[in-house]
Structures are given as structure tokens and as C-alpha cells.
C-alpha positions, 0 to 999 in steps of 0.5 A: 400655536399654544403658549407657555411661559417658562420661568427659571434663574438660568438658561443656556446659552445665556447663563449656566451653573448646572443642568437646569440651564440646559433643560430650560434652554432646550425645551422651547425648540423641542416644543415647537413641533409639538404645537407649543410656543414657549417664552423663557423668562430669566433675570437680566444678569450682566450682559444678558440684554446685549446678548438677546438684542433686547428692544424697548421694554414691554413692561415696567414698574417703579416700586419693584422690590426696592427699585425700578424694573422693566422687562425686555423681549429678545432672542437667544437663537430661536428662543424668545426671552423675557429678561427681567431688568432690575439692576438693584437685584441682578446687576452684580459681578458675581454669579447668579446666586452669590460671589466669592464671599457666599450667597447674596444676602437678598436672594429671597427678594431677588427670586421672589421678584422674578416670580412676582413679575412672571405672575403679573405677566401671566395674569395680564399678558404683554403686547397681545401675548398671554400664556395658557400654561406657566412652567416654573423651575426649582426654588427660584421660581417656586413662588410663581405657582403660589402667587397665581394661586393666591391671586385666584388667577385660574392659570394652570401651572407646572412646577419642575423639581430639578434638585430637591436639595435646594429648597429656597428656605428663608426666615419668616422675617422675609415674608414682607420683603418677599410680598407673601400674604401672611395667611398662607404661612401655614402647612398648606402654603409656604411654611416649612418647619417655621421657615419659608420654603419657596420650593414647598410653596410651588409644590403645594400650589402647582396643578402639576409637578414634574421631576426630571426622571421617573425614578426620581419621582418615586424616590422623592416620596422617601425620606432618604431622598425627599430631604424633609419634603417627602410628606409634601410629595406623598400628599401631592403624589396624584399630580407628580410625573417623572419626565426625563431630560433630553440631550441637545443632539445638535450640540452633542454629536460625535459625528460633527463635534468641532472639538474632536475627531469625528466618528459615528456608531458605524465608523468608530475609528475616530474614537481611537484618535480622540483617546490618544489625544486625550491621553496626551492632553492629561499627560497620561501613559500613551501606551495605556492598554486598560480603560481610560475613565473620565469624570466630568462633574461638580466635585461634591459629596452628592456626586460621589467624588469621595468614593472615586478617591477611595476606589481608584487605587485598585482600578489603577493597579488593574491597568486603568487610568483616570482623567478628571475635569471639574470644580467644587468643594475644596476637600474634593478638589484636594482629593483629586489632586492627591490622586494625580500626585500619587499616580503620575501618568495614570491620573490627570486632573483639571480643576475648573469648568471647560465646555470644550474640554468636556466634549473632548473627554467624552469623545476620548474616554472609554468610560465615564464615572457617575457614582452619585449618591442621588441624581435627579436625572443627570445628563453626563451619562447620556452624553457618555452613551451618545459618544460611546463613553460607557457609563459606570453609574450608581442605581439612583434617579435618572442614572438607573432610568437611562443605563442598562447595567451589564448583568448575565441577563442583559448580556444574554439579551444583548441589551447592556449599555453600561455598568450600574452598581448598588449600594452606593459606597466605595465597595460598590464602585470598586466592584463596578470598576473591576467589572469595567476592567473585565468588560474592556478586556473583551474587545468584541463584547466591549465594541458591541456595548459601545455601539448599543449605547450610541444607538439609544435615542435620548434626544428631547423628542420623546420628553418634549412630547410628554411635556406637550401632552401634560400642558394639553391636559392642563388646559383641557381640564 
């Protein structure tokens, strides 16, 4: 069995703030049939050691970024986890990156430490296990490929961009505390407009770069999506590959979801029962004839929540209803609450994070709205497809890669699985919702589109095969 070390700031089921955790948690199991054994390394946030049943330390250091540290090996389900236990860095009551007062003041050191420890493990191995490939995720692990390159380790590295908007940018005074060699504070290293960027460090140093969808890989070469790093992406375009994320089909399964009435592509009766239950859950009109749209999202400008606020009045007037679950920016939360106040019985809102309720919403919703301004991959639309909750998405990133928009051509070919709109503005979303009202009214056509979406295979099987092929190429080279 070939060996790969995956390093990230979060992983399901141990800690999650977004889609990054889903990917990092799902890959090990998906790669095993491909002949790759993946160990996942994350910080030992509060409770992590207990949850993995950590044994004796397999590595330790006394003078480690301001305190003592150890690495403990344990299990999260079938995944082998290396937890970096450094209480002075990670034993905090807030989230992985900050608390109610904002981001932690020492995030530069906290995640440089994660990369440093992972680089040492990759170079030296632990207890007879040494990776043949190292896989780093996002800015929090961006220094891992860089350290291995600076040390001339010869270990092949992969850098995955889950969201280029987060770049790990810090002032140059952090160079020493982050243990960065000053000679690499340059264009070919980690320097970025006079600052340190840990993401840029990884992009410049890695042997291969992946993004979480093919379209996002292309978009990042352009200024409107690259957010200052488009030049780096163009420079390294020869090693960039877009690999779609997948859905954990054991967790997201309408036929076996404990939080909903079961149904399948061949037996859709349970979908109607779930719809009725969801209307009651959100206090919406129980006799609703039009489509019930859902939003399950972070409430931010990136996710197009302001566009939802502008477009929903016409949708409600046309007979539709909306259920919203999410948390995010205060202005976006207020906009959703205002819609619920303005349209009682037609718009319901829950501010917060509720995994069980999110499953109920996909099971009971007719359509899921994902009007993102940019979306590296997105799993929401894939959950929607699997649950027969038709995606209404903007034509960006992984949304455009996974949803076949309803057009005369796609409908004639019997291929449409959702609604795709562009430009990404309020008018575009209003037009998409008008199309949703019309498509939903055609019951036979609607059922056919629902079934096509449910039949699509967005599991990890194909994606894991592409990662395995990439690892094989790297060790072959």
C-alpha cells in the first residue's frame, strides 16, 4: 500500500467550519481502493485527542513555536489521524481560527507550526511509516511544500486550493516567528506585495497544484477570480489540475437518511412527505402549490445572499416559497430575517448551523439556490442533485461543472438537471427563478429532471481515482 500524508486545519468528523473538512475527511476512505493509505494530520484542538482515542506520542519537541508539542496517532472511523498536540497554540475555547473577538493574533505561528511539524514527519518518518507523497490543503498548510522545498527533501508535494480568497497573508515581521528563511522572501518564494503569503509559498513550491473543480482551475488564471494570485497561477499553469470534490454517499443518501422519510429515484413518494414536513418546520403555507426553494449556506456576499434578498419578492409573488438555514455576516442575516418578516408563511429563516436540519431541507425542498459570485467547487448543489432538490446555480466554478442548465438544447436531449444563470446579478437570479416557476408547473418535465439529477454519480470514486493517478505520476517522476 502506497503512503500519502494529508495536512489540513480541519477534517470531518473532528472539526468542521466548511467544505474543506468534508474533503479532507472523505479522501482517505476513497483512496484505499486505489491502493493509497492516507494519514491525516490536523491540530489537536480541544477534544480531538479523546475523539481519536490517541495513544502514546509518536513524536515530540520541547522548543516548538513557544512551547512543548507532541504528535499522537489515533483513529477517526477508518481514518488514521496524526494530531499535533501543542496546547499553547491550539487548546483554546473558540473556533479553529478565532473567537467572538476576531481571528487569533498568532495564527501565523499556529499554522506555520502545523506545516513545520508535518514537514519533519514527512522527511524523517515516524515508527516505520514515511509518506511517499505529501498533500497540503489551503493556506493553513501552505508552508508545508515550501519547507520541504527549502530543505531539499525531494518528497513530491501537492497543494490544493479550496478557496483562493484566503491567502494566509501576514506582515514580514512574522518571518522569524514562522521559521521562514529570509532568502526566500522573494518573488519565487513566499513574498507577496511586501507581505508573507503562505498560500503563495505553497503554490510556488509544490510539484502539483489542484483546485476543487476544473472550471475553477481555469478561472484562477484571471484577475476577477485569482484575487492577486492570477500571475502565480499563470506561471504554474503547467502543473495545475482541477479535480472535482465528491459527495459522501453513505452520509448523503435519501434512501437511508435517518432525518427524513426515505425515498429513491424509482420511488419518490417520500419526497412529498418530506416537503410537507419541511413546510411545517418553517411555518410556511401547508397548501403551497408553487416550488419550495431552500438556501443552506454561509450568509455572505460570496454566496450571493444579497441577490437572494433582491430576487425573492418576484418569486413569492409568482407562487414560490423560501426556507433559509445559515449563519454569516450580520447584514446578510438581517436581510434574511427581513424577508421572513415581510412574507410570513412564504419565507422562513433559521440563523445558525444545524446538520440534521440541512438534510431535511434537501429532502423536502423542490429546489436549492446557490447564486454564488464564485464557487471553487460547492457540495450544496451535489447534495441537491442527489436528493432531487433541483439546483439553481450561477455559472461559476464547480457549479457550472456539475449542473446541466435547462435550455432548449439540453431539454431536447433530455439532459437538463437544473437551472444555470449568468451574469451573476439580481436580474440573472430573478430570471432563473421565473424559469423555476415555469419548470415546476410542468409536472411531468419536472419529475424527469429530478430523476436525472438523482441518477448522476457525484461520489468520490472518480475523484479519488484522479488523485491516485496524480500521486502515481509524482512518485513515478
